[in-house]
C-alpha positions in Angstrom: 20.9 39.3 -7.8 18.6 40.3 -10.9 20.5 44.7 -10.7 23.5 42.4 -12.0 21.5 41.3 -15.0 21.7 43.6 -18.1 18.0 43.8 -18.9 18.1 43.3 -22.3 19.6 39.2 -21.2 16.5 39.5 -19.4 14.8 39.9 -21.9 16.2 36.9 -23.8 15.9 34.5 -20.6 12.2 35.8 -20.6 10.8 35.1 -24.3 13.9 33.6 -26.2 16.1 34.8 -29.3 11.8 35.2 -31.3 11.6 39.0 -32.3 8.0 40.0 -31.1 5.4 40.7 -34.4 4.7 44.3 -33.6 0.9 45.2 -33.9 -0.2 47.0 -37.2 -1.2 50.7 -36.7 -5.0 50.9 -36.3 -6.7 52.1 -39.7 -9.3 54.0 -39.4 -12.4 52.9 -41.4 -14.7 55.7 -42.9 -17.8 53.8 -43.7 -18.6 51.5 -41.3 -21.9 49.0 -41.4 -23.1 47.3 -39.0 -21.8 43.7 -40.0 -23.2 41.8 -36.8 -26.1 42.3 -34.3 -27.1 40.6 -31.4 -30.6 41.1 -31.0 -32.2 40.3 -27.6 -29.2 37.4 -26.9 -30.9 34.6 -24.2 -29.6 31.9 -22.9 -29.6 29.6 -19.9 -26.6 28.3 -17.4 -26.2 25.1 -16.9 -27.6 25.4 -14.1 -30.8 26.3 -15.9 -31.1 29.5 -14.8 -31.0 32.7 -17.2 -27.5 33.6 -17.6 -27.6 36.2 -20.9 -30.3 38.4 -20.8 -31.3 40.3 -23.5 -27.7 42.0 -24.6 -28.6 43.6 -27.4 -25.3 44.6 -29.7 -24.3 45.8 -32.9 -20.5 45.6 -34.0 -19.3 47.3 -37.5 -16.9 46.6 -40.0 -13.7 47.7 -38.7 -14.1 47.4 -35.0 -13.3 45.7 -32.5 -16.1 45.4 -29.8 -14.6 44.1 -26.3 -16.3 43.0 -23.6 -15.2 43.1 -20.5 -16.6 41.8 -16.9 -16.4 39.9 -13.8 -15.4 35.9 -14.7 -19.2 34.6 -14.7 -21.6 37.1 -15.4 -22.6 35.8 -18.7 -19.4 36.1 -21.0 -18.6 32.7 -21.9 -22.3 32.0 -21.9 -22.4 34.3 -24.8 -19.3 33.9 -26.5 -21.0 29.7 -26.0 -24.2 31.1 -28.1 -22.7 32.5 -30.7 -20.4 29.4 -31.9 -23.2 27.1 -31.3 -22.5 25.3 -28.6 -25.5 26.7 -26.4 -29.3 27.3 -27.3 -30.8 31.0 -27.9 -33.5 30.9 -25.3 -34.6 34.3 -26.9 -33.3 36.5 -29.4 -31.8 36.5 -32.9 -28.1 36.8 -34.6 -27.6 38.7 -38.1 -24.9 39.1 -39.9 -24.9 41.9 -42.9 -28.9 42.0 -41.8 -29.8 38.0 -42.8 -30.4 36.0 -39.9 -27.6 33.8 -38.9 -27.9 30.5 -37.1 -24.1 28.9 -35.7 -24.2 26.0 -38.4 -20.9 25.1 -39.9 -22.3 25.9 -42.7 -24.0 29.1 -42.2 -20.1 29.9 -40.5 -18.9 29.7 -43.6 -21.7 31.1 -46.0 -21.2 34.1 -43.8 -17.7 34.0 -42.9 -18.0 34.1 -39.2 -15.0 32.3 -36.6 -13.1 32.2 -34.0 -11.1 31.3 -31.3 -12.8 29.9 -28.3 -11.8 29.5 -24.6 -9.5 26.7 -24.4 -9.3 26.2 -27.9 -7.6 22.8 -27.2 -11.0 21.0 -25.9 -13.4 23.4 -27.7 -11.6 23.7 -30.6 -10.0 21.0 -31.3 -9.5 17.3 -31.5 -6.4 16.6 -29.0 -5.5 13.5 -30.6 -5.6 14.6 -33.7 -2.5 15.8 -35.7 -2.2 19.2 -36.4 -2.4 18.9 -39.8 -5.4 17.0 -39.3 -7.2 19.7 -37.1 -5.8 22.4 -39.3 -8.6 21.1 -42.0 -11.4 20.9 -40.5 -12.8 24.2 -41.9 -11.9 22.4 -45.2 -12.1 18.7 -45.0 -14.8 18.6 -47.6 -13.5 20.6 -50.1 -11.2 20.5 -53.3 -7.8 20.1 -53.5 -8.2 18.0 -49.4 -11.8 16.3 -50.4 -11.6 13.6 -53.1 -15.1 13.7 -53.2 -17.6 9.9 -51.5 -15.9 10.9 -47.7 -12.1 10.3 -49.4 -9.5 12.8 -48.8 -6.1 13.4 -50.1 -3.4 13.4 -47.2 -1.4 15.4 -49.6 -2.9 18.6 -50.2 -3.9 18.7 -46.6 -0.4 18.3 -45.3 1.4 21.1 -47.5 -1.6 23.6 -47.0 -0.4 22.8 -42.6 2.7 23.4 -43.6 1.6 26.7 -45.1 -0.4 27.9 -42.5 3.0 26.6 -39.9 5.3 28.3 -41.4 2.4 31.9 -41.7 1.4 32.0 -38.4 4.4 31.1 -36.9 3.0 27.3 -35.0 6.0 25.4 -33.5 5.3 21.7 -34.2 7.4 18.9 -35.2 5.6 18.5 -38.3 2.6 18.5 -39.6 2.0 15.0 -38.3 2.4 16.3 -34.8 -1.0 15.1 -32.3 -2.1 18.9 -31.6 -2.3 17.7 -28.3 1.3 18.0 -27.9 1.9 21.0 -29.1 2.2 24.2 -26.2 -1.0 26.4 -25.2 0.3 29.3 -27.0 1.3 26.9 -30.5 -1.9 25.2 -29.9 -3.8 28.9 -30.0 -1.7 29.6 -33.2 -3.0 26.8 -35.0 -6.8 27.1 -34.5 -6.0 30.8 -35.0 -4.4 30.0 -38.8 -7.4 27.9 -39.6 -9.9 30.2 -38.6 -8.4 32.8 -40.3 -7.6 31.2 -43.9 -10.3 32.3 -45.4 -11.5 35.5 -45.9 -13.4 36.6 -42.7 -16.6 39.1 -42.0 -16.3 38.3 -38.6 -14.5 37.2 -35.5 -15.0 36.2 -32.4 -12.8 35.8 -30.1 -12.6 34.7 -26.3 -9.6 35.0 -23.7 -6.8 34.9 -26.8 -3.7 35.9 -24.5 -4.3 33.9 -21.1 -1.2 31.7 -19.6 0.7 32.5 -23.1 3.8 33.4 -23.6 5.2 37.5 -24.7 5.9 35.9 -27.9 2.6 34.4 -28.7 0.6 37.3 -26.8 1.6 39.3 -29.4 1.8 37.5 -32.3 -2.3 36.6 -31.7 -2.6 40.3 -30.7 -1.8 41.7 -33.7 -3.7 39.1 -36.3 -6.7 40.3 -34.2 -6.1 43.8 -35.5 -4.6 42.6 -39.2 -8.6 41.4 -38.6 -10.1 44.7 -37.8 -7.9 46.6 -40.1 -9.2 44.3 -42.7 -12.6 45.5 -41.9 -13.7 42.5 -40.1 -16.2 42.9 -37.0 -14.3 41.3 -34.3 -15.8 41.0 -31.1 -13.4 40.4 -28.2 -14.4 38.5 -24.8 -11.5 39.1 -21.9 -10.7 39.2 -18.1 -7.5 41.2 -18.8 -8.6 44.5 -19.1 -5.3 45.8 -21.2 -5.9 43.9 -23.4 -9.5 45.6 -23.6 -8.5 48.4 -23.8 -5.1 47.6 -25.9 -7.1 46.5 -28.9 -11.0 47.7 -28.6 -12.3 50.5 -30.3 -15.4 50.0 -28.2 -15.9 48.5 -24.4 -19.0 46.8 -23.7 -19.2 45.8 -19.5 -21.2 43.1 -18.9 -23.2 42.5 -15.4 -25.3 39.9 -14.0 -26.1 38.7 -17.9 -26.9 42.1 -19.3 -24.9 44.9 -21.1 -24.7 47.7 -18.7 -22.0 49.9 -20.0 -20.9 50.9 -23.8 -17.9 53.5 -24.4 -15.4 54.1 -27.1 -12.4 53.2 -25.0 -10.8 56.7 -26.1 -13.8 58.1 -23.9 -13.4 56.3 -20.9 -11.0 55.4 -18.1 -10.2 52.1 -16.1 -12.1 54.0 -13.2 -15.7 54.2 -14.9 -14.9 50.6 -16.6 -14.4 48.8 -13.1 -17.0 50.8 -11.7 -19.6 48.9 -14.6 -18.2 45.9 -13.7 -18.2 45.7 -10.1 -22.4 46.4 -10.6 -22.3 50.8 -10.3 -24.3 51.8 -13.4 
């Protein structure tokens, strides 16, 4: 029966009337210093066994490095070490050649931001409002902070409205509990918060899993924008199409190790797939 429905009408039924965000062209950067350096990173999994095994990876300014791999090969644990949710057993992080630890203060100082997997669980307080969640990075700074732990609701809501409009977050109001938003709008809200200031390092994990077409276009466009502005972007994704679309280089993670690295323009699906399967 679908043959009787025009393609344009099917598209409208699937994604609605919202115009999809067009992704910016990839900007060529001349000077590309190393911004994020993962030096011998090791971490254990929840079972106490090694999950991340001596990972070495350098990411340059204006570059997206995509980590591909079969789920369960240490990618989630690696992201958790970078966000401060999992302790290192060995190795160090460097940002702009300076030692870096993933604490709230150091993240602000070194301009490291991110969008983790399942952001409602890992990057939000579900029962708090959209405005409150958007203020997590700035609640202790004026104009939101009055000092001595007091907050100014007016400036907080005003900033929230600005971000909601800029990132096209669909919510009844800034006071709506963030848990009531769709998955795509939670992603947009958290990304709006993380990108609301200058970004040197962006760490993103499975950003578009389970989202609608419009949200996917928006989020991938925002990631490319940060790359074009000169940020170093680490993208972990189980969607190889997403990595090949966005990344400048692909790194394959297998059994906790980085086993293969190549420019996306100099490799192919078969080679990446073999590396993901452990043939390296």
